[in-house]
ZAMARGU-4260 file (C-alpha; in steps of 0.2 Angstrom, whole numbers, plus 5000, padded with zeros to 4 digits):
<rodrens>
0) 5016/5102/5130 | 5017/5084/5138 | 4998/5081/5137 | 4998/5085/5119 | 5012/5073/5116
5) 5004/5059/5125 | 4988/5062/5115 | 4998/5060/5100 | 5006/5044/5106 | 4988/5038/5109
10) 4984/5042/5091 | 4999/5033/5085 | 4993/5017/5094 | 4975/5019/5088 | 4980/5020/5070
15) 4994/5007/5072 | 4986/4995/5060 | 4984/5008/5046 | 5001/5016/5049 | 5012/5001/5055
20) 5020/4988/5043 | 5009/4973/5049 | 5006/4962/5034 | 5012/4944/5033 | 5006/4929/5023
25) 4988/4928/5016 | 4982/4921/5032 | 4986/4937/5041 | 4976/4946/5027 | 4961/4936/5033
30) 4965/4940/5051 | 4966/4959/5048 | 4950/4958/5037 | 4941/4950/5052 | 4948/4963/5064
35) 4941/4977/5052 | 4924/4970/5052 | 4923/4968/5071 | 4924/4949/5071 | 4936/4948/5085
40) 4933/4929/5088 | 4938/4926/5069 | 4953/4937/5070 | 4960/4928/5086 | 4956/4911/5077
45) 4967/4916/5062 | 4980/4924/5073 | 4984/4910/5085 | 4992/4898/5073 | 5002/4912/5065
50) 5008/4918/5082 | 5013/4900/5086 | 5024/4899/5071 | 5033/4915/5077 | 5025/4928/5065
55) 5030/4946/5071 | 5016/4953/5062 | 5003/4942/5070 | 5010/4946/5087 | 5009/4964/5083
60) 4991/4963/5078 | 4987/4953/5094 | 4995/4967/5104 | 4984/4980/5096 | 4969/4969/5100
65) 4974/4968/5119 | 4978/4986/5120 | 4962/4991/5113 | 4951/4979/5122 | 4946/4969/5107
70) 4942/4951/5110 | 4943/4953/5129 | 4946/4966/5142 | 4959/4979/5139 | 4976/4973/5145
75) 4990/4985/5141 | 5003/4974/5151 | 4998/4959/5140 | 4998/4971/5124 | 5016/4976/5129
80) 5021/4957/5130 | 5015/4954/5112 | 5022/4971/5106 | 5039/4966/5113 | 5038/4949/5105
85) 5034/4957/5088 | 5048/4970/5091 | 5061/4957/5095 | 5056/4949/5078 | 5059/4965/5069
90) 5042/4973/5067 | 5045/4992/5067 | 5026/4996/5071 | 5027/4986/5087 | 5043/4995/5092
95) 5034/5011/5091 | 5018/5004/5099 | 5029/4998/5114 | 5038/5015/5115 | 5021/5024/5116
100) 5016/5013/5131 | 5033/5017/5140 | 5030/5036/5136 | 5013/5034/5145 | 5018/5022/5158
105) 5003/5011/5152 | 5005/4993/5157 | 5024/4995/5158 | 5036/5007/5168 | 5035/5025/5162
110) 5052/5027/5154 | 5058/5040/5142 | 5074/5031/5140 | 5066/5014/5135 | 5054/5023/5124
115) 5068/5032/5115 | 5078/5016/5113 | 5063/5007/5104 | 5060/5023/5093 | 5078/5023/5088
120) 5077/5005/5083 | 5062/5008/5073 | 5070/5023/5065 | 5085/5013/5061 | 5074/5002/5050
125) 5068/5018/5041 | 5051/5018/5049 | 5045/5036/5047 | 5034/5035/5063 | 5048/5031/5074
130) 5059/5045/5067 | 5044/5057/5069 | 5041/5053/5087 | 5059/5055/5092 | 5058/5073/5085
135) 5042/5075/5095 | 5051/5069/5111 | 5065/5082/5107 | 5052/5096/5105 | 5048/5093/5124
140) 5066/5091/5129 | 5063/5073/5132 | 5078/5061/5129 | 5088/5075/5122 | 5089/5094/5119
145) 5074/5102/5110 | 5087/5109/5097 | 5089/5092/5090 | 5070/5091/5085 | 5071/5100/5068
150) 5085/5087/5062 | 5074/5072/5067 | 5059/5080/5059 | 5068/5083/5043 | 5074/5065/5043
155) 5056/5059/5046 | 5050/5070/5031 | 5063/5062/5020 | 5057/5045/5026 | 5039/5050/5020
160) 5031/5057/5036 | 5017/5069/5032 | 5015/5072/5050 | 5033/5078/5051 | 5031/5089/5036
165) 5016/5097/5045 | 5025/5100/5062 | 5041/5106/5054 | 5032/5117/5042 | 5022/5125/5056
170) 5038/5128/5065 | 5045/5137/5050 | 5030/5147/5047 | 5029/5153/5064 | 5047/5154/5069
175) 5046/5142/5083 | 5062/5133/5087 | 5069/5138/5070 | 5071/5154/5060 | 5055/5160/5052
180) 5054/5154/5034 | 5037/5154/5025 | 5044/5149/5009 | 5052/5133/5016 | 5035/5130/5025
185) 5026/5131/5009 | 5039/5119/5000 | 5037/5107/5014 | 5018/5107/5014 | 5018/5105/4995
190) 5030/5090/4996 | 5019/5082/5010 | 5003/5084/5000 | 5012/5075/4985 | 5013/5059/4996
195) 4999/5048/4991 | 5000/5037/5007 | 4996/5051/5020 | 4980/5050/5030 | 4966/5062/5027
200) 4968/5072/5043 | 4986/5075/5039 | 4982/5080/5022 | 4969/5093/5028 | 4982/5100/5040
205) 4995/5101/5026 | 4983/5109/5014 | 4979/5122/5028 | 4997/5125/5031 | 5001/5127/5012
210) 4987/5141/5011 | 4993/5150/5026 | 5011/5150/5020 | 5006/5155/5003 | 4998/5170/5010
215) 5014/5176/5017 | 5023/5175/5000 | 5024/5186/4985 | 5012/5178/4972 | 5027/5177/4960
220) 5038/5168/4973 | 5023/5156/4977 | 5021/5152/4959 | 5040/5149/4957 | 5040/5137/4972
225) 5025/5127/4966 | 5032/5126/4949 | 5049/5120/4955 | 5041/5107/4967 | 5030/5100/4952
230) 5046/5099/4941 | 5055/5090/4955 | 5042/5077/4958 | 5040/5074/4939 | 5059/5072/4937
235) 5062/5060/4952 | 5079/5056/4959 | 5094/5058/4949 | 5093/5058/4930 | 5080/5044/4929
240) 5068/5056/4920 | 5081/5057/4906 | 5079/5038/4902 | 5065/5030/4892 | 5052/5022/4904
245) 5042/5007/4898 | 5024/5002/4903 | 5009/4993/4896 | 4993/4999/4888 | 4978/4992/4879
250) 4966/4997/4865 | 4949/5001/4871 | 4941/5007/4855 | 4942/5003/4837 | 4946/5021/4833
255) 4963/5021/4842 | 4960/5024/4860 | 4973/5016/4872 | 4971/5015/4891 | 4985/5015/4903
260) 4991/5021/4920 | 4993/5040/4923 | 5010/5036/4931 | 5015/5028/4914 | 5011/5043/4904
265) 5016/5057/4916 | 5031/5068/4912 | 5034/5061/4894 | 5040/5071/4880 | 5033/5059/4868
270) 5024/5042/4870 | 5027/5028/4858 | 5018/5011/4856 | 5023/4996/4847 | 5009/4991/4835
275) 5011/4976/4824 | 5030/4977/4826 | 5031/4996/4821 | 5033/5011/4833 | 5018/5022/4833
280) 5016/5039/4841 | 5002/5041/4854 | 4995/5057/4860 | 4989/5060/4878 | 4971/5065/4878
285) 4965/5064/4896 | 4972/5060/4914 | 4965/5055/4930 | 4979/5055/4943 | 4968/5052/4958
290) 4963/5035/4950 | 4980/5033/4940 | 4972/5032/4923 | 4977/5040/4906 | 4969/5039/4889
295) 4980/5040/4874 | 4976/5041/4855 | 4986/5032/4842 | 4992/5040/4826 | 4988/5024/4817
300) 4971/5016/4820 | 4972/4997/4820 | 4953/4994/4821 | 4953/4982/4835 | 4950/4983/4854
305) 4948/4972/4870 | 4930/4970/4876 | 4925/4974/4893 | 4915/4962/4904 | 4897/4966/4908
310) 4892/4970/4925 | 4902/4977/4940 | 4918/4974/4949 | 4923/4956/4951 | 4920/4947/4968
315) 4934/4940/4979 | 4940/4923/4973 | 4937/4926/4954 | 4950/4920/4942 | 4960/4934/4934
320) 4975/4937/4923 | 4987/4952/4921 | 4993/4955/4903 | 5007/4966/4899 | 5026/4969/4895
325) 5036/4968/4911 | 5055/4971/4911 | 5064/4968/4894 | 5048/4961/4886 | 5043/4978/4880
330) 5059/4980/4870 | 5056/4963/4862 | 5037/4965/4860 | 5034/4949/4870 | 5017/4949/4879
335) 5017/4941/4896 | 5001/4934/4905 | 5000/4929/4923 | 4985/4921/4932 | 4979/4922/4950
340) 4963/4926/4959 | 4955/4942/4966 | 4956/4945/4985 | 4948/4955/4998 | 4960/4964/5009
345) 4959/4973/5026 | 4959/4992/5027 | 4977/4998/5026 | 4983/4982/5018 | 4984/4989/5001
350) 4979/5005/4991 | 4962/5012/4995 | 4948/5007/4983 | 4958/4996/4972 | 4956/4978/4967
355) 4968/4966/4975 | 4974/4950/4966 | 4987/4936/4967 | 4992/4937/4949 | 5010/4942/4948
360) 5014/4960/4944 | 5031/4966/4939 | 5038/4983/4934 | 5032/4986/4916 | 5015/4978/4919
365) 5008/4995/4924 | 4994/5000/4913 | 4990/4983/4906 | 4973/4975/4907 | 4966/4964/4921
370) 4956/4951/4912 | 4943/4940/4918 | 4942/4921/4915 | 4934/4924/4898 | 4948/4937/4892
375) 4937/4952/4895 | 4943/4968/4903 | 4940/4968/4922 | 4951/4983/4927 | 4968/4991/4924
380) 4984/4984/4932 | 4992/4997/4943 | 5005/4990/4955 | 5011/4977/4967 | 5013/4976/4986
385) 5031/4981/4991 | 5034/4965/5000 | 5053/4968/5003 | 5049/4985/5011 | 5036/4977/5022
390) 5047/4963/5027 | 5061/4975/5031 | 5049/4984/5044 | 5037/4970/5049 | 5050/4956/5052
395) 5041/4943/5041 | 5037/4940/5022 | 5020/4946/5016 | 5010/4938/5003 | 5013/4943/4985
400) 4999/4954/4980 | 4995/4965/4965 | 4983/4979/4963 | 4972/4985/4949 | 4960/5000/4946
405) 4943/4993/4948 | 4931/4990/4933 | 4918/5002/4939 | 4931/5016/4940 | 4938/5012/4923
410) 4921/5012/4915 | 4917/5029/4923 | 4933/5037/4916 | 4930/5031/4899 | 4912/5036/4899
415) 4917/5054/4904 | 4929/5054/4889 | 4915/5048/4878 | 4925/5033/4872 | 4915/5020/4862
420) 4919/5004/4871 | 4913/4986/4868 | 4906/4975/4882 | 4903/4957/4882 | 4894/4944/4893
425) 4903/4930/4902 | 4910/4918/4890 | 4919/4902/4890 | 4934/4900/4902 | 4951/4902/4893
430) 4967/4895/4898 | 4983/4905/4898 | 4989/4902/4880 | 4971/4906/4874 | 4971/4922/4884
435) 4988/4927/4877 | 4981/4924/4860 | 4965/4934/4863 | 4975/4949/4870 | 4989/4948/4857
440) 4988/4964/4846 | 4977/4974/4858 | 4989/4975/4873 | 5003/4986/4868 | 5021/4990/4875
445) 5022/5009/4879 | 5038/5019/4879 | 5039/5036/4888 | 5052/5046/4880 | 5059/5061/4890
450) 5057/5079/4885 | 5071/5088/4878 | 5085/5083/4865 | 5086/5065/4872 | 5068/5062/4868
455) 5068/5069/4851
</rodrens>
């Protein structure tokens, strides 16, 4: 089993940029983008001043380049030096990368003990890859008994590791190292598949595992497990699902259509919108969870809508504004508009296929419009980069960044729903007060009321 484990370690290092928490300031976004397009000279040029300033994330990326022979000959010993510098600065991805080098004896002394120490440090920061590899080590009896492996793998699953869900589920399905339990394997596979962050290869493995486990179960049992898993995911932790959630939406037609995010509308017993100071019911017509879009229809038709910009997605550097109702502003019906610019990010630096922007995005902004400089719809605001989580695992503070569903995807969704939208050519540039005035009355606060007595 040792060769397979070492191959897995190699895969960890190869995919470190995508899996590791490596983001720092906007400068590092530029370095990662240069790295992605194969411009190693530009990447090194961007990295050197960041490394000189002590950025753990920059040191980590420099280590990746040295380990992979990018920008010069492959030098695992030099890579280890940079990984150690980044790891000492708190970068969990670098801790795992250094552990993998010790497991292989590549550029450093082969040492299961040192590898285990670095993986434990990464695990202590909640990094799922570190916990997962500790479990894989235990499966081989390295650093501790194989009987400890299931516990590590379960911890890794709770930390969000799709790889751990697959390995543990496979063990449960086949009775290897644990009691045979196809039902538990099926639950693990479904839970792993619900994680939007897992890689395509892991997703395919989990899908195969789910099918294999399902075949071992009575159809009634399989349906019950799938139903309970869906309900668990919809409810979320604790009783949060019993409390009203707020979000934003905006009118896209003059016959009452409102666009928002799927995650704003999901799991609602009722959806209410504030229109001209009054609460109006909204019916859910269509959902695209893959692109996080939902289409609503108001019970009262206000006969107004935002116009969409003509053409395609905005280029990097374009001025944009996010309009919505974050925090308590939904309760008080106070529209908030923040302005920034679109950005191009490296692969793995944000959600795939989405528009990155520097306009501030806060909880409650979800589902509001991303507006171009003329106040025309250029996308749907979706989320912000979790800078605190990244800082906790990367060792330095990342750039604030929001994300939106791109205009081309939004237009495609509305075209499929046959919604009659209005488009407009580029107009005069509006300042923030003018943008707020243009959006007023068409951008709405939404309230997701829970199902059951509390939402009636």
